[in-house]
N, C-alpha and C positions, 0 to 999 in steps of 0.2 A: 667182188673187187679183186683185181690182180695185185699180188705182192710186189713190193719194190725189191729188185734184185740187182746187185752190182757184181759183174765179173771183173776181177782184178787182173790186169795185165802188167807185168813188170819188165821193162826194158833195161837190160844191163849193158851199157855201152862201153865201159872202160875197165882198165886194170884196177884202178882204185875203187870203182864201184863194185867190182867182183870181190875184192879183198875186204872192203870195209862196209859197203852199203848193203850187200846181200845178207851177211850175218846179222846186221842190225834189223833188217826187215824180217828175217826169220824169227828173231827174238820177239819183235813186236806183234807179228801175226800169231805166234804161238800163244801169247797172252790172251788174245781174243778168239782163238780157235778159228782163224780165218785162213782159207786156202787161196792160192793164186797160181797163175801161170807165168813162169819166169822164162824170158827169152835172153839167152846169153850170146854176147859177141865172143867168138871162139879163137880168133887169130890175133894179129898184131894190133896194139893200141896206137894208132896214128893220129890221135886227137889233135896234136899240134898243127897238122896240115889243114885243119878246118879253118884256120885263120884266113885262108884264101877266100873264104866266103864273104869277107868284108868287101872285097872288090867285085864279087860276082853275084851276090844275093842282096837285093834291096831290103833294107830293114834289119840285116843280120847284126850289125854293130849296135844298133839301138836295142835290139833284143838282148844281146850279151850284157849291155850296161844295165838295162831294166831289171834283169834277173840276177845281176851280180854274179855272172858265170865264173869269172876268174877266182873268186873266193869260194864259190860252191864246188868247183871242180878241182881246184888246187893248181899251183903253179907248175908242178912237175907234169901233170896231165896235159896242161896247155903247151908243153914243150915236147911231148913224145912224138917221135917221127920227124922232128926237125933238129933242135939243138940237143935233144936226148934221144937215144935209141928207142925204137918202138918195142916195148916188152910184149911177149906172147901171153895172152890172157888165160885161156882155159888150161894150157899146159902148166901154168904157174900155180893154179888153184883148182886142181881136179877135185879136191875134197869138198870145195864149196858147192860144186855142181852135184856131187853125190849126196851131200847132206841135204841140199834143197829137195831132192827127190825123195830121200829117205824120210823126210819130215811130212811127206804126203802132198807136196806141191807138184804141179806139172812142170816139166822142163822142156824147152824147145830151143830152136835155132833162131838167133837174131841175124847173125851174119858171120862171115870170116873177117873181113876188114870193113869196119863201119863207115869210115870216111870215104873209102874208095867206092863202096856201093852207093852211098848217099849222094856223092857228088858226080859220079861218072856213069851210073847205070844206063842212062839213055843212049850213051855212045858205046856200050859194050857190044862186041859181037856175041852171038848166042853161045859160042863155046866158052867164052870168058864168064858169062853169067852162070853157066853150068859148072865151071871150075870153082867159082867162089862158093856156091852152095855145096859142091862136092867136097871141097876141103873142110868146110864146116861140118858136113855130115859125117865125114870120116873121123874127125876129132871127137865129135859128140859120141859116136859109137864106141870109140876106143876108151873113152872115160866112163860111160854109163853102161856099156855092154849091150845096148840095143839101139835100133834106129830111131831117129826122131819122128814124132807123129805130127809135129806142127812147126811152122816157121812164122816169123813176123818181120817184115821188111824194115830196114833202118830208115828213119825219117819218112815212113809211109811212102817209099819210093818204089814204084813198080814199072814194069814194061810188059808187053805181050810175051816176050821171050822168058822173063822171070816167071810169069804165070804158067807158061808151058813147061818149064823145068820143074816147077812145083808139082804140076800134074804128074810128071814122069816119076817123081819121088814117092808117089803113093801115099801122100799125107792125108790125115783125117780132116784137117781144117787148117786155115791160115788166118792171120789177123794183120792184113797189109794196108788197110785203108781207114778212112773216116766215113761215117755214115750213120744210119738209123736202125738197121736190122740186118740179120744174116741174109746172105744172098750168094748166088753163083755169078761170077764176073763175066762180063762181055766187054772186051777192049779192042778197039780198032777193028770191029766187026768179027772178032774171033771169040768163040765161046770156050770157057774153061770149066772143069768139073770139080775143082777143089773148093769146098765151102769156105766163104769168107765171113768172119765175124768182126765187123768194123768197130773201131773205137767210137763211142757216141758222145763222150764228154770231153771238153777241152783239157789239155794237160796243164800242170802247174806253171810251166815256163811260158805258156801262152797267155795266162791271165794275171800272174803276179805283176804288180805295178800298174795294172790297168783298172780303171773304174773303181778305185778304192780297195782293190783286193790286195791283202797283205798276208804274210805267213800266219799272222795272229787270227785272221778271220776267213781264211780260204775254206775251212771246213763248213762255214755257214753258206758260202757260195755253192759248194757242191750239194749240200742238203737241199737247197732251193732248186737245183737243176735235176736231181734224181727224179725220174718219172716212174709210174707204175709199169711193171714188166721188166724187160732186160735193159740194163745200162752197162756199158763197158768203159771202165776207167783205166787209162794207161798211166802208170807212175814210173819214175826212174830211180834206180838204185842210188844214183849219185845225189838226188835231191831228197826224195821221201825217205831214203835210207841214210841221209847225211845232213845236208844244210837245212832242210825243213822237216827233219824227223819228228820233232814235237808236233808239227802241224798234222802230220799223218796219223800220229797217235790220237790226237783230238778227233780226227775224222772217224777213226775206228771206234772210239768211245761213243760218238754220236750215232754211228750206224747201229751199234749194239742197243743204245737207248731208244732209238726209233724203230727197232725191229727190222732193219734193212739187212737182208742176208747177203753175204758175199760167197761167190762160187768161182770155180775155175772156168776158163774158156771151154775146156773139154766138156764140162757139165752143161754149159750153155749150148754147145753143139748137139749134145744128146737130147736136149729139150726141143730142138727144132723139129717141126712137123712139115709144114708146107713152105718150101723155099723158092722164091722167085729168082729169075735171072735179071740182073740189073747192069746197066752200063757202069764202067769204071773208067775214070779219066783223071789226069793230073791237072790240078787247079790250086788256087790260093785260098787260104782260110785265115781269119783274123788271128793275129798274134804270132804267126809263124813265117819266117823268112823262107822264100822259095815255095815250090809247088809240092803238094801231097796228093796221094791217090784218094779220090772222092767218089762215093757211091752216087750214081745218077739215077735216071728214071728206069722204071721196069720195062723190059723188052719182051715181046712175045716169044 
């Protein structure tokens, strides 16, 4: 019988999440001896500009209210890039990135400008896609002294051009989409060679407030969803490292009690033997406003 394994993916979207959420997660993970793969936003925190999604993304306002986002993220974060200047994230907290790696976790690139990528990638010319990842890559290398081996797209938002740029970066693997198992992506008829390890479980902000799921019982939901073999759970520094930190600790306690082992995405990539090519497309999933990259059918 296959073991139940959870690869933990941590998205760090904001200045406050880097400053406060990541150290909290490092402390909690150390208690349980749990490794993870952290993806950092490296450039400006323009979170306040996300308010435009109220007018452009169906269900965005409902999701914000359901998950109590203003209190979870903080009023200053909700104003960065609009009424308040957008602070530079990684340059402000280089020690947080270094400590994360020094503690044995994997560190990768989430993006340069999270809101810009998430909201406008489909309209980027290829050179702008390359510039966004190039800026992030240069900042990453300046802080950590080596090139990034992995990236994960903000909001699971990809394009054929972004996948091509990732191939050119010589990455070991990426985690850009939602799906069921590792695969090589085929998008708009183009094949790409960087391994994708998709998120397989819903994120907290997609399920909180739905079907009776609360911060007090979300760990029970996840335990019921974890299957034998590889599961990939994306958490957010701003939520599991902040507003619902106690919920995440309960989940780690239950993983330990149930014998569910946590690994990095890098270890998951090394475990892969036979990898199919699968279609990757932008589509909708429950609980999330806007489209995300979804693993489709296997292709020859």
